[in-house]
C-alpha positions as CSV (number, residue, x, y, z in Angstrom):
1,X,25.9,-160.6,-158.6
2,X,24.3,-164.0,-159.0
3,X,25.3,-167.7,-159.0
4,X,23.3,-170.8,-159.0
5,X,23.3,-174.6,-159.6
6,X,22.6,-178.1,-158.3
7,X,24.6,-180.3,-156.0
8,X,23.0,-183.7,-155.8
9,X,19.4,-183.2,-154.7
10,X,20.0,-179.6,-153.7
11,X,19.0,-176.6,-155.8
12,X,21.0,-173.6,-154.7
13,X,21.3,-169.9,-155.6
14,X,23.1,-166.9,-154.2
15,X,22.4,-163.2,-154.8
16,X,24.6,-160.4,-153.4
17,X,25.5,-156.8,-153.9
18,X,28.1,-154.3,-152.6
19,X,27.2,-151.4,-150.4
20,X,25.4,-148.8,-152.6
21,X,28.0,-146.6,-154.3
22,X,30.7,-149.2,-154.2
23,X,31.9,-151.7,-156.9
24,X,33.3,-154.6,-155.0
25,X,31.4,-156.8,-152.5
26,X,33.0,-158.2,-149.3
27,X,30.3,-160.8,-148.9
28,X,30.8,-164.1,-150.8
29,X,28.8,-167.4,-151.1
30,X,30.2,-170.9,-150.8
31,X,28.6,-173.8,-152.6
32,X,30.8,-176.9,-153.3
33,X,30.3,-180.5,-154.0
34,X,31.9,-182.9,-151.5
35,X,32.8,-186.1,-153.4
36,X,29.2,-186.5,-154.6
37,X,28.0,-187.5,-151.1
38,X,27.5,-184.0,-149.6
39,X,27.0,-180.4,-150.3
40,X,28.8,-177.6,-148.5
41,X,27.2,-174.2,-148.3
42,X,28.3,-171.0,-146.6
43,X,28.4,-167.3,-146.4
44,X,31.5,-165.2,-145.7
45,X,31.4,-161.6,-144.7
46,X,34.7,-159.8,-144.9
47,X,34.9,-157.2,-142.1
48,X,33.7,-153.8,-143.2
49,X,33.4,-153.4,-146.9
50,X,35.4,-152.5,-150.0
51,X,38.5,-154.3,-151.5
52,X,40.0,-155.4,-148.1
53,X,36.7,-157.1,-147.2
54,X,36.6,-158.8,-150.6
55,X,40.1,-160.1,-150.1
56,X,39.3,-161.7,-146.8
57,X,36.1,-163.3,-148.1
58,X,37.7,-164.7,-151.2
59,X,40.6,-166.1,-149.2
60,X,38.1,-167.9,-147.0
61,X,36.3,-169.3,-150.0
62,X,39.6,-170.5,-151.5
63,X,40.5,-172.4,-148.3
64,X,37.1,-174.0,-148.1
65,X,37.2,-175.1,-151.8
66,X,40.7,-176.6,-151.4
67,X,39.9,-178.4,-148.1
68,X,36.2,-179.2,-148.7
69,X,36.3,-182.8,-147.4
70,X,37.2,-181.6,-143.9
71,X,34.4,-181.2,-141.3
72,X,33.0,-177.7,-140.9
73,X,34.7,-177.0,-137.6
74,X,38.1,-178.0,-139.1
75,X,37.4,-175.8,-142.1
76,X,36.8,-172.8,-139.8
77,X,40.1,-173.4,-138.1
78,X,41.9,-173.7,-141.5
79,X,40.2,-170.4,-142.6
80,X,41.3,-168.8,-139.3
81,X,44.9,-169.5,-140.1
82,X,44.5,-168.6,-143.8
83,X,43.0,-165.2,-143.0
84,X,45.6,-164.2,-140.4
85,X,47.1,-161.5,-142.7
86,X,43.6,-160.1,-143.7
87,X,41.1,-158.0,-141.8
88,X,39.2,-161.2,-141.0
89,X,35.7,-162.3,-141.6
90,X,32.5,-163.6,-140.1
91,X,31.4,-166.9,-141.7
92,X,29.0,-169.7,-141.3
93,X,29.3,-173.2,-143.0
94,X,26.5,-175.8,-143.4
95,X,27.1,-179.3,-144.8
96,X,24.3,-181.5,-146.0
97,X,25.2,-185.2,-146.1
98,X,22.9,-187.0,-148.6
99,X,23.3,-190.5,-147.2
100,X,22.2,-189.6,-143.7
101,X,20.0,-186.6,-144.5
102,X,21.9,-184.6,-141.9
103,X,22.8,-180.9,-141.9
104,X,25.9,-180.0,-139.8
105,X,26.5,-176.3,-139.3
106,X,28.7,-173.9,-137.4
107,X,29.3,-170.1,-137.5
108,X,31.6,-167.5,-136.2
109,X,30.2,-164.0,-136.1
110,X,26.8,-162.8,-137.5
111,X,26.2,-164.7,-140.7
112,X,22.9,-166.4,-140.0
113,X,21.7,-169.7,-141.2
114,X,18.1,-171.0,-140.9
115,X,16.5,-174.2,-141.9
116,X,13.0,-173.3,-143.1
117,X,10.0,-175.5,-143.8
118,X,6.5,-174.8,-145.3
119,X,3.7,-175.8,-143.0
120,X,-0.1,-175.5,-143.1
121,X,0.2,-172.5,-140.8
122,X,2.9,-170.8,-143.0
123,X,6.6,-170.6,-143.0
124,X,8.4,-172.1,-140.0
125,X,12.0,-172.0,-139.0
126,X,12.9,-175.6,-138.1
127,X,16.3,-174.8,-136.7
128,X,19.0,-172.1,-136.7
129,X,22.7,-172.3,-136.6
130,X,24.3,-171.5,-133.3
131,X,26.7,-168.7,-133.8
132,X,29.8,-168.1,-131.7
133,X,31.5,-164.8,-131.1
134,X,34.8,-164.0,-132.7
135,X,36.4,-163.0,-136.0
136,X,37.8,-165.7,-138.3
137,X,41.5,-164.7,-138.9
138,X,41.7,-162.7,-135.7
139,X,40.0,-164.2,-132.6
140,X,38.3,-167.6,-132.4
141,X,36.8,-169.6,-129.5
142,X,39.1,-172.3,-128.1
143,X,36.4,-174.9,-128.6
144,X,34.2,-175.1,-131.7
145,X,31.0,-177.1,-131.7
146,X,29.3,-178.3,-134.9
147,X,25.6,-178.9,-134.4
148,X,23.4,-181.3,-136.4
149,X,19.8,-181.4,-137.5
150,X,17.9,-183.7,-139.9
151,X,17.0,-182.4,-143.3
152,X,14.8,-183.7,-146.1
153,X,12.9,-182.9,-149.2
154,X,11.1,-179.5,-149.2
155,X,13.4,-178.0,-146.5
156,X,15.1,-174.7,-147.4
157,X,18.4,-173.5,-146.1
158,X,18.8,-169.7,-146.0
159,X,22.2,-168.1,-145.2
160,X,22.4,-164.4,-144.9
161,X,25.0,-161.8,-143.9
162,X,24.3,-158.9,-141.6
163,X,23.6,-156.7,-144.6
164,X,20.2,-158.5,-144.5
165,X,17.5,-157.4,-142.0
166,X,16.0,-159.8,-139.5
167,X,12.8,-161.7,-140.2
168,X,13.8,-162.1,-143.8
169,X,12.4,-165.6,-144.0
170,X,8.9,-164.6,-143.0
171,X,7.5,-164.0,-146.5
172,X,9.2,-166.8,-148.5
173,X,7.2,-168.2,-151.4
174,X,8.1,-171.9,-151.5
175,X,6.6,-172.1,-155.0
176,X,9.5,-170.1,-156.3
177,X,12.9,-171.5,-157.5
178,X,16.0,-170.9,-155.3
179,X,17.2,-167.9,-157.3
180,X,13.9,-166.1,-157.1
181,X,13.8,-166.7,-153.3
182,X,17.4,-165.3,-152.9
183,X,16.7,-162.3,-155.0
184,X,13.4,-161.5,-153.3
185,X,15.1,-161.5,-149.9
186,X,18.0,-159.4,-151.1
187,X,15.8,-156.8,-152.7
188,X,13.3,-156.6,-149.9
189,X,15.5,-156.9,-146.8
190,X,18.9,-155.5,-147.6
191,X,20.4,-152.6,-145.6
192,X,21.7,-149.6,-147.5
193,X,24.7,-149.3,-145.2
194,X,26.5,-152.6,-145.9
195,X,27.3,-155.3,-148.4
196,X,24.6,-158.0,-148.6
197,X,24.4,-161.7,-149.4
198,X,21.7,-164.3,-149.5
199,X,22.2,-168.0,-150.3
200,X,19.1,-170.3,-150.6
201,X,19.5,-174.0,-150.9
202,X,16.4,-176.2,-151.4
203,X,16.3,-179.9,-150.9
204,X,14.3,-181.2,-153.9
205,X,14.4,-184.9,-153.1
206,X,16.0,-185.9,-156.4
207,X,19.3,-185.2,-158.1
208,X,19.5,-183.1,-161.2
């Protein structure tokens, strides 16, 4: 299951697969344009796997798509209400504002997001989203905090559900396009016991 495209200067791609032996995937990527001034990326992991997990993930994606202009923390609250009759989800959202070169991100549960850069010494994680405990649709922290970091050409945002093993950014080849990066991580680091999703978003410095 693959999807890819450009939003402003950001080249993005997502690759995912269901738990081996199953047909539906409860992990779903988010990649939406926000009025031409920002890009909103995310990963949703419906609890468990199978059709009920898929239902929760798709519901969250629908809420984000419909309310995309809201800040990430508000989007999580809206998703929390929208998923009340589902089994719930873990999810992380990351918004890149083009005019300020700022990345704002927030997460509930264990969908990781790392901002990765290439340095002379190799791949370096510049920053990681701070994840709060809880389940979107079931139990959320009373106070949600969105954190911000600077972002610029060459930076790579990698979002991964817990179907992906840790240290998955270690061997990234920055010469590859976003889809090849996402597929490499999925193929090399996915767990056999769960659905898996990787979204890679690369700041190319120019719109396409």
